[in-house]
N, C-alpha and C positions, 0 to 999 in steps of 0.2 A: 652553724653546726661544723663547718669545715675548720674554722678557727679553734673551736673547742676541741676538736679532734686533734689538730696539729699540736696544741698545747699539751693535751693529755698524753699524746704519744711521746712527748719529750719529758714527761714526768711532772707536768704542772697541771693539775686537775682544776679546772675553773669551778668556782662556786656559782657564778652566773655570767652569761654573755647576752647582752641585749643589743639588738641591731635595728636601726631605723634606716629605711631607704627612701631617698627623694629622687624620683625619676623625672628628668626634664625632657619635654618634647619640643621639637622644632618642626617647621614645615619648609620643605624646599619644593622645587618644581615637580618632583615625583610624588610628593605627599608627605605625611607625617613620619617622623623618625625620632628615635631616642638619641639625644646628642650629649647627655650628661647623666651620670648616676653618682649621687653623693651618699655614701654610707656613713652613719654615725654609730660607733660601737662603744658601749660602756661595759667593762668587764671587771669582775672580781676574780682574781687568780692568785691564791696564796703562794708565797715563796718564789715569785718570779719578779725580776727587776724590769723596769720599763724598757730598757734597750732590748732585752730578750723578747719581751712581749711584742714590741714593734717589729722585730725581725719576723715573728710568726704572723703578724698582721700582713706584712708585705709579701711573705711567702704565700699566704692564703689568697691575697688579692691577685697575685701573678698566676696562680694555678686555678683560679675560680672558674667553674664551668660556665657561668653566665658571661664572665669577661671573655673567655675563649670563644663561646658560641656567638657572642655579639661583637666580634672583633672590630666591627666597623665603628663602634662607639669611640669617639675621639678621646673622651675623658671619663675615668672612674676615679673619684676622690674618696679616700677613706680617712676619717678622723677617728682615731681610736684612743680611748682614755682608759688607763688602768686605775681602778679604784680599790685600793686595799686599805 
């Protein structure tokens, strides 16, 4: 939703944005923890080029409430594909 909002606010209204999240758990001496989140995004956004799309993806990742709330997560990867 945040990516769609970011794009729409810039004048690029998405036709669809589908996101899949793979959350990886690990265990240390204190118990289980999330150590990696991998997001796969497929989006259809008319009239936007891939470079601009990727800028919005990175902006959304950086400002993501989950990313900020779980700041202890060492890695959040996003693979975003623009399908026009």
